[in-house]
N, C-alpha and C positions, 0 to 999 in steps of 0.2 A: 811388130803385128798390121801392122795393114796389106803384107805380100799373105802374111796369113784371110784377112777378112778378106781379100776380093778372088781366093783361092776356090775354083769351082770341087765339088764331090768331085769326087777319082784324080780330082790336081794334083799336079806333080809341083814342087815350090827345089829349085838350086838354090841356095844361096852361100856368102864366103866368108864365115866370119871370123873371129883372131880365137886361139886360141885360148884363152881364156872365157872362154865360150863355156868351153869344155868343160873348166879347172874349181872356177871361179865358184865357191861355195854358196856365193849369194845368188846364183842366178839355179838355183838348184831348185826352187819351187816352180821357177817358168820353164826349168827341161821336164819336170815332169811332169807340168801342165801337158807340151807338146808331144808328150809321152802319149798321154792320155789318150788324146783327140786325132796322134798325127802316128802312118811309122813310114819309119826309119829306114830310110829303104840304099841309101850307102852313106858314110862319112869319108872322105875322101880328104889325104893328107896331104899338103903343097908342100916342094921344094920352099925355105926359108927364104933362098933367091929372090921368089920368082915374079914381085912385085920389089920396083923402081927405087928406092933409098930409105928402103925397109927392109931390114932378114926376121921381119915379123914370122914367127909360127899361126900359118892360117888355113885356114877347111873348107872344104865344098863339102855342105851337109845339104841333102837330097829323103827328102822328104815328099809321100801322099797321103792328099785329103784321104780316110775312109769316115769324116764324120759326118750327119745326113744332121743338119740342124732343125727337120722336123720327128724327130726321132723324143 
C-alpha cells in the first residue's frame, strides 16, 4: 500500500509478487480495488528458480496510476 500511496498521477509501479497474490481468494477484494483504481499494464511470470534458495513462483506486476485524487 505504501508504494501505491506515493505513486504519482500517471506513474508506473513494478512490484514482484508471489503467485499466491493472484490466486488467493482472500485477496480478491484487494485485487478488485487495484483494478478499479489502476491500469494493469502487464503481468510477467518469472522462472521458478529466479531467486536463490526458493522455487516459489513469482510474477512482476506492472500497473499505472490513472486515479486522480481530485476527482
